[in-house]
C-alpha positions as CSV (number, residue, x, y, z in Angstrom):
1,M,0.0,0.0,0.0
2,V,1.2,3.5,-0.9
3,F,0.7,6.5,1.4
4,K,1.2,10.2,1.3
5,F,1.7,10.8,5.0
6,S,-0.4,13.2,7.0
7,T,1.0,16.2,8.9
8,F,-2.1,16.9,11.0
9,N,-4.7,15.1,12.9
10,L,-7.5,13.9,10.5
11,T,-10.1,14.4,13.3
12,E,-9.3,18.1,13.4
13,D,-9.2,20.9,10.8
14,P,-5.7,22.0,9.8
15,P,-4.6,25.2,11.4
16,D,-4.7,27.1,8.1
17,F,-8.1,25.8,7.0
18,N,-10.2,28.5,5.5
19,L,-13.9,27.6,5.1
20,P,-14.6,29.9,2.1
21,S,-11.5,28.5,0.3
22,P,-10.7,24.9,1.2
23,P,-7.1,23.8,0.5
24,A,-6.1,22.8,-3.0
25,S,-4.9,19.3,-3.5
26,Q,-1.2,20.2,-3.4
27,S,-1.7,21.7,0.1
28,L,-3.8,18.8,1.3
29,T,-1.5,16.7,3.4
30,T,-4.0,14.1,4.5
31,C,-3.1,10.4,4.4
32,L,-3.9,9.2,0.9
33,P,-3.8,5.4,0.7
34,L,-4.4,3.6,-2.6
35,N,-7.5,1.5,-2.6
36,H,-7.4,-2.3,-3.0
37,A,-7.5,-2.0,-6.8
38,G,-4.5,0.3,-6.7
39,C,-6.4,3.0,-8.5
40,S,-7.9,5.7,-6.2
41,F,-6.5,8.1,-3.7
42,I,-8.9,8.2,-0.9
43,K,-9.1,11.8,0.5
44,A,-10.3,12.6,4.0
45,I,-13.0,15.3,4.4
46,T,-12.5,17.8,7.2
47,P,-15.6,18.5,9.3
48,C,-15.9,22.2,8.3
49,Q,-16.0,21.4,4.6
50,V,-19.5,20.0,4.9
51,T,-22.6,21.6,6.4
52,A,-26.1,20.2,6.7
53,G,-28.3,20.0,3.6
54,A,-31.6,21.8,3.1
55,S,-35.0,20.2,3.4
56,L,-37.2,21.1,0.5
57,C,-40.8,20.0,0.4
58,L,-42.4,20.0,-3.0
59,A,-46.1,20.1,-3.8
60,N,-47.0,16.4,-4.5
61,S,-50.3,17.2,-6.1
62,A,-48.6,19.3,-8.7
63,S,-46.8,16.4,-10.3
64,T,-50.1,14.5,-10.8
65,F,-51.2,17.0,-13.5
66,D,-47.7,17.9,-14.7
67,C,-48.3,21.5,-13.5
68,W,-45.7,23.4,-11.6
69,R,-46.6,24.8,-8.2
70,P,-43.7,25.5,-5.8
71,S,-44.1,24.8,-2.1
72,E,-43.3,27.6,0.4
73,S,-41.7,25.1,2.8
74,V,-38.0,25.4,2.6
75,Q,-35.9,25.0,5.7
76,C,-32.3,26.1,5.7
77,P,-29.8,25.3,8.5
78,V,-28.1,28.1,10.4
79,E,-24.7,27.2,8.8
80,G,-24.6,27.5,5.1
81,C,-28.0,29.2,5.1
82,L,-29.0,30.7,1.7
83,K,-30.6,34.1,1.3
84,R,-34.3,33.9,0.3
85,F,-35.1,36.6,-2.3
86,T,-38.6,37.8,-3.2
87,F,-39.9,37.7,-6.7
88,D,-40.0,41.5,-6.8
89,E,-36.4,41.8,-5.7
90,L,-35.2,39.7,-8.6
91,K,-37.7,41.4,-11.0
92,V,-36.2,44.8,-10.2
93,A,-32.6,43.4,-10.4
94,T,-33.2,42.2,-14.0
95,N,-35.3,45.1,-15.2
96,N,-38.4,42.9,-15.3
97,F,-36.4,40.0,-16.8
98,S,-35.5,42.1,-19.8
99,E,-34.1,40.4,-22.9
100,T,-31.1,42.7,-22.7
101,K,-30.3,41.2,-19.4
102,K,-30.4,37.6,-20.6
103,V,-27.0,36.0,-20.8
104,G,-27.9,32.3,-21.3
105,E,-30.8,30.0,-22.3
106,G,-31.4,26.3,-22.4
107,L,-33.9,23.5,-21.7
108,Y,-33.6,24.3,-18.0
109,G,-34.7,27.9,-18.4
110,C,-32.9,31.3,-18.8
111,V,-30.1,33.0,-17.0
112,Y,-30.1,36.8,-16.4
113,E,-27.6,39.3,-15.2
114,G,-28.9,41.2,-12.3
115,I,-27.8,44.0,-10.0
116,L,-29.0,43.7,-6.4
117,R,-29.8,46.5,-4.0
118,D,-26.3,46.4,-2.6
119,D,-25.0,46.9,-6.2
120,S,-23.6,43.3,-6.3
121,R,-23.6,41.7,-9.7
122,V,-25.3,38.3,-9.8
123,A,-26.5,35.6,-12.2
124,I,-30.2,34.7,-11.8
125,K,-31.3,31.3,-13.2
126,R,-35.0,31.3,-13.8
127,L,-36.1,27.7,-14.2
128,A,-38.6,26.7,-16.9
129,R,-42.1,26.0,-15.6
130,R,-42.0,22.2,-15.7
131,T,-42.5,19.7,-13.0
132,S,-39.1,18.1,-13.6
133,Q,-37.4,21.4,-12.8
134,A,-38.6,21.1,-9.2
135,C,-36.0,18.3,-8.7
136,R,-33.3,20.4,-10.3
137,F,-34.2,23.2,-7.9
138,H,-34.2,20.8,-4.9
139,A,-30.7,19.5,-5.8
140,E,-29.1,22.9,-6.3
141,V,-30.5,24.3,-3.1
142,K,-29.3,21.3,-1.2
143,L,-25.8,21.6,-2.7
144,G,-25.8,25.3,-2.0
145,T,-26.2,24.7,1.7
146,M,-23.6,21.9,2.0
147,I,-20.8,22.9,-0.4
148,C,-18.1,25.5,0.1
149,H,-15.2,25.1,-2.3
150,R,-13.2,27.5,-4.4
151,N,-13.9,25.6,-7.6
152,L,-17.7,25.0,-7.2
153,A,-20.2,27.6,-8.2
154,R,-21.8,28.9,-5.0
155,V,-25.5,29.5,-4.8
156,Q,-26.1,32.8,-3.0
157,G,-29.8,32.4,-2.6
158,F,-33.1,31.4,-4.1
159,C,-36.6,32.6,-4.9
160,L,-39.5,30.3,-4.4
161,S,-42.9,31.9,-5.1
162,S,-46.1,30.0,-5.3
163,E,-47.9,33.2,-6.2
164,H,-45.9,33.7,-9.4
165,G,-45.1,30.0,-10.0
166,E,-41.4,30.7,-9.9
167,Y,-38.3,28.8,-8.9
168,M,-35.1,30.9,-9.3
169,L,-31.5,30.5,-8.1
170,V,-29.0,33.3,-7.5
171,Y,-25.3,32.9,-8.1
172,N,-22.2,35.0,-8.3
173,F,-21.8,36.5,-11.7
174,M,-19.0,35.0,-13.8
175,V,-17.5,37.6,-16.1
176,N,-16.0,35.2,-18.6
177,G,-19.1,33.0,-18.9
178,S,-18.8,29.3,-19.6
179,L,-15.8,27.5,-21.0
180,D,-17.9,26.6,-24.0
181,S,-18.7,30.2,-24.9
182,L,-15.1,31.2,-24.3
183,L,-13.7,28.5,-26.6
184,R,-16.1,29.7,-29.4
185,G,-15.5,33.4,-28.7
186,Q,-13.0,36.0,-29.9
187,L,-10.7,35.8,-26.9
188,P,-8.0,33.2,-27.5
189,L,-6.8,31.3,-24.5
190,D,-3.1,30.6,-24.0
191,W,-1.9,27.3,-22.5
192,P,-1.4,28.5,-18.9
193,A,-5.0,29.7,-18.8
194,R,-6.2,26.4,-20.2
195,K,-4.2,24.4,-17.8
196,K,-5.5,26.5,-14.9
197,I,-9.1,25.9,-16.0
198,A,-8.4,22.1,-16.3
199,I,-7.0,22.0,-12.8
200,G,-9.8,24.1,-11.3
201,A,-12.5,22.0,-12.9
202,A,-10.9,18.8,-11.8
203,R,-10.5,20.0,-8.2
204,G,-14.2,21.0,-8.0
205,L,-15.4,17.7,-9.5
206,S,-13.1,15.8,-7.2
207,H,-14.6,17.6,-4.2
208,L,-18.1,16.6,-5.3
209,H,-17.0,13.0,-5.4
210,D,-15.4,13.3,-2.0
211,L,-18.9,14.3,-0.7
212,G,-20.5,11.3,-2.4
213,I,-22.1,13.4,-5.2
214,I,-22.2,12.4,-8.9
215,H,-22.7,15.5,-11.1
216,R,-24.0,13.5,-14.2
217,D,-23.7,16.3,-16.7
218,I,-20.0,17.4,-17.0
219,K,-19.3,19.4,-20.2
220,P,-17.8,22.7,-21.2
221,E,-21.1,24.5,-20.7
222,V,-21.1,23.8,-16.9
223,I,-17.5,25.1,-16.3
224,L,-17.9,28.8,-15.4
225,L,-15.0,31.2,-15.4
226,D,-14.4,34.4,-13.4
227,E,-12.3,37.4,-14.4
228,D,-9.1,35.5,-13.5
229,F,-10.1,32.4,-15.4
230,E,-10.6,30.4,-12.2
231,A,-12.9,27.5,-13.0
232,Y,-16.2,26.7,-11.2
233,V,-18.2,23.6,-11.7
234,A,-21.9,24.6,-11.9
235,D,-25.3,23.4,-12.9
236,S,-25.6,20.5,-10.4
237,G,-29.4,20.2,-10.8
238,T,-29.1,16.6,-12.1
239,A,-26.7,15.5,-9.3
240,L,-27.1,12.1,-7.7
241,F,-26.5,12.0,-3.9
242,M,-25.0,8.6,-3.0
243,D,-26.2,8.6,0.6
244,E,-29.7,9.8,-0.3
245,D,-30.0,7.4,-3.2
246,R,-28.8,4.2,-1.5
247,G,-31.8,2.3,-2.7
248,K,-30.5,2.7,-6.3
249,A,-27.1,1.2,-5.5
250,V,-26.3,-1.9,-7.4
251,S,-22.7,-2.5,-6.4
252,E,-21.5,-4.8,-3.6
253,G,-20.4,-3.4,-0.3
254,E,-21.1,0.1,1.0
255,P,-23.0,2.2,-1.6
256,S,-21.3,5.4,-0.8
257,G,-17.7,5.0,-2.0
258,E,-16.2,5.9,-5.3
259,D,-16.7,2.4,-6.6
260,A,-20.4,2.4,-6.1
261,Y,-22.8,2.2,-9.1
262,F,-26.4,3.4,-9.1
263,N,-29.3,2.5,-11.4
264,D,-31.3,5.6,-12.4
265,C,-32.7,7.1,-15.6
266,P,-30.0,8.4,-18.0
267,M,-29.1,12.0,-17.2
268,G,-26.8,14.3,-19.1
269,T,-25.9,15.5,-22.6
270,L,-25.7,13.0,-25.4
271,H,-22.1,13.5,-26.6
272,Y,-20.6,13.6,-23.1
273,M,-22.3,10.5,-21.7
274,D,-20.2,7.3,-21.2
275,P,-21.4,3.9,-22.6
276,E,-22.8,2.6,-19.3
277,H,-24.7,5.9,-18.7
278,F,-27.0,5.1,-21.6
279,T,-28.2,2.1,-19.7
280,G,-29.0,4.1,-16.6
281,K,-25.9,3.0,-14.7
282,N,-24.4,6.0,-12.9
283,S,-21.0,6.3,-11.0
284,V,-18.3,8.8,-10.4
285,K,-16.6,7.3,-13.5
286,S,-19.4,8.8,-15.6
287,D,-18.3,12.3,-14.5
288,V,-14.7,11.3,-15.3
289,Y,-15.7,10.4,-18.9
290,G,-17.4,13.8,-19.4
291,F,-14.3,15.5,-17.9
292,G,-12.1,13.7,-20.4
293,L,-14.1,15.0,-23.3
294,T,-14.1,18.5,-21.8
295,L,-10.3,18.3,-21.6
296,L,-10.1,17.4,-25.3
297,E,-12.3,20.4,-26.2
298,L,-10.2,22.6,-24.0
299,I,-7.0,21.5,-25.9
300,S,-8.4,21.4,-29.4
301,G,-11.1,24.2,-29.3
302,R,-13.4,21.7,-31.2
303,R,-16.7,20.4,-30.0
304,A,-17.0,16.7,-29.1
305,W,-19.3,15.9,-32.0
306,E,-17.5,17.9,-34.7
307,T,-15.8,15.7,-37.3
308,T,-12.4,15.7,-38.9
309,C,-11.3,13.9,-42.1
310,L,-8.6,11.4,-41.6
311,D,-7.6,8.6,-44.1
312,G,-10.9,9.1,-45.9
313,N,-13.1,8.8,-42.8
314,K,-14.9,11.3,-40.7
315,L,-14.0,11.0,-37.1
316,V,-15.5,12.7,-34.1
317,L,-13.2,14.4,-31.6
318,L,-12.5,11.4,-29.4
319,Q,-11.9,9.1,-32.3
320,W,-9.6,11.6,-34.0
321,A,-7.6,12.1,-30.7
322,H,-7.2,8.4,-30.4
323,A,-6.1,8.0,-34.0
324,L,-3.6,10.9,-33.7
325,S,-2.2,9.3,-30.5
326,E,-1.6,6.0,-32.3
327,N,0.1,7.8,-35.1
328,E,2.1,9.9,-32.6
329,Q,0.7,13.1,-34.1
330,L,-0.9,14.6,-31.0
331,E,0.4,18.1,-31.9
332,R,-2.3,18.2,-34.6
333,L,-5.0,18.1,-31.9
334,V,-3.8,21.5,-30.4
335,D,-6.0,24.5,-31.1
336,T,-4.4,26.6,-33.8
337,N,-5.8,29.7,-32.1
338,M,-3.7,29.1,-29.0
339,P,-1.4,32.1,-28.6
340,C,2.1,32.3,-27.3
341,G,3.0,28.7,-27.9
342,Y,2.7,25.9,-25.4
343,D,4.6,23.3,-23.4
344,K,4.5,20.3,-25.7
345,S,5.2,17.7,-22.9
346,E,2.4,19.2,-20.7
347,V,-0.1,19.2,-23.5
348,E,0.8,15.6,-24.5
349,K,0.4,14.5,-20.9
350,T,-3.0,16.3,-20.7
351,V,-4.2,14.6,-23.9
352,R,-3.1,11.2,-22.5
353,L,-5.1,11.9,-19.3
354,A,-8.1,12.8,-21.4
355,L,-7.9,9.5,-23.3
356,L,-7.4,7.6,-20.1
357,C,-10.6,9.3,-18.7
358,T,-12.6,8.3,-21.8
359,Q,-11.8,4.6,-21.8
360,L,-14.8,2.3,-22.5
361,D,-14.2,0.3,-19.3
362,P,-15.1,2.6,-16.4
363,E,-12.9,0.6,-14.0
364,K,-9.8,1.5,-16.1
365,R,-10.5,5.2,-15.9
366,P,-8.7,7.2,-13.2
367,Y,-10.5,8.8,-10.3
368,M,-10.8,12.5,-10.3
369,A,-8.4,12.8,-7.3
370,E,-5.8,11.1,-9.5
371,A,-6.7,13.5,-12.4
372,V,-6.0,16.5,-10.2
373,L,-2.7,15.2,-9.0
374,S,-1.7,14.3,-12.6
375,L,-2.6,17.7,-13.9
376,E,-0.6,19.3,-11.1
377,G,2.4,17.1,-11.9
378,I,2.4,15.4,-8.5
379,I,1.9,11.9,-9.9
380,S,2.5,10.2,-13.2
381,L,0.1,8.0,-15.0
382,E,2.8,6.7,-17.4
383,K,2.2,3.0,-16.5
384,R,-1.5,3.4,-17.1
385,W,-0.7,4.9,-20.4
386,E,1.6,2.1,-21.4
387,K,-1.2,-0.4,-20.6
388,Y,-3.7,1.7,-22.5
389,Q,-1.5,1.6,-25.6
390,T,-1.1,-2.2,-25.5
391,D,-4.5,-3.3,-24.4
392,A,-6.6,-4.3,-27.4
393,V,-9.8,-3.6,-25.4
394,M,-9.0,0.1,-25.5
395,R,-9.0,0.3,-29.3
396,F,-11.8,2.5,-30.6
397,E,-12.5,0.5,-33.8
398,N,-15.4,-1.2,-32.1
399,A,-19.1,-1.5,-32.2
400,Y,-19.8,1.0,-29.4
401,L,-18.2,4.0,-31.0
402,D,-19.6,3.1,-34.4
403,S,-23.1,3.1,-32.9
404,S,-22.9,5.9,-30.4
405,S,-20.8,8.4,-32.2
406,G,-21.9,7.6,-35.7
407,D,-20.4,5.1,-38.2
408,F,-17.2,6.0,-40.0
409,T,-18.4,7.7,-43.2
410,P,-16.5,8.5,-46.3
411,C,-14.9,11.9,-46.5
412,H,-13.9,13.4,-49.8
413,N,-11.9,16.3,-48.3
414,E,-8.4,15.2,-47.3
415,E,-7.4,18.6,-46.0
416,G,-8.6,18.0,-42.4
417,L,-11.6,20.4,-42.6
418,Y,-14.3,19.6,-40.1
419,G,-17.8,20.7,-39.2
420,P,-20.9,19.6,-37.3
421,R,-22.4,16.3,-38.4
């Protein structure tokens, strides 16, 4: 067994522990034994990192008719208590939810920029009026009361109004929007910024897993960026709480560790879902898969479903990255809009990590704690990579990719041009 030895009592908080900003992994000196499979670093959670969750009672009768009526019964604990806003407060903050204040829109609803009475700038998520959104609201309020981490988007408060039929969530405003919008925008990201984003997102996701929470929808759109390009994992409305959903556990042993699997309806976004996720099988490794694809987008600037012509075939991003790896041409994957050059060895290691994260067999993917340490250069996954290269099971010329990502199709353009399928 391999250990990274502790320098403080695990039953107490470290002297320099700061609740609003928990320690990054390189300053976390807890004992980190490898598990029995030799794969995962098990990290201790200090008491102050977790506060009680919220109890949210939803109107049961509303779901019968697929209407949407929020309950007024929300109980928040003293610690981690969220501010409750009135509908009128948020209406004024957004100039009556003006289109000019809208900064995002999706199936979940709309996001508006708002200015509160104290002149603070916030993002207000106004959920669509569907019964299913009540569960999203419940999950995000619960997470808002129990999570305090530098790389997780923090819920400031909420609005729950039965009179207006509204569920709204209030967050800190992120100047640089989402990683997805930034990669498609006019501001080119250099390698240090991309590396910082990758590490921040990995830290946030690793912390969720430490708390027994599976995000279930990791993609560039849920990685938010502040003015310093610090990454925050957001949109946890589809999260699965391992302790709360013990009845859905299908693995042997305690259904709360990182090796636990849960049967539930498929959640997430099509192109970022791992193979087992399509069957309703959820685990932390499902998040790892989405993170791997997000890493590939971060490096290449291309969307997961965009195709590239190679040897007469159209390949989606993951297939293309794998093919370039086999041909030792990973430099072709790097975003041509990346300014100021980049560290070739660092980029290569990051691509390798992404490919390890997106292996078809979830048991062979690293845990997020390992991904963090790898990105920070603390550990090496070289042996994993060597096995990946020699293991025939890892080859992507198989039925799964052909069926889920689209069959290889003839490509008449050999210049490497790509576009949406």
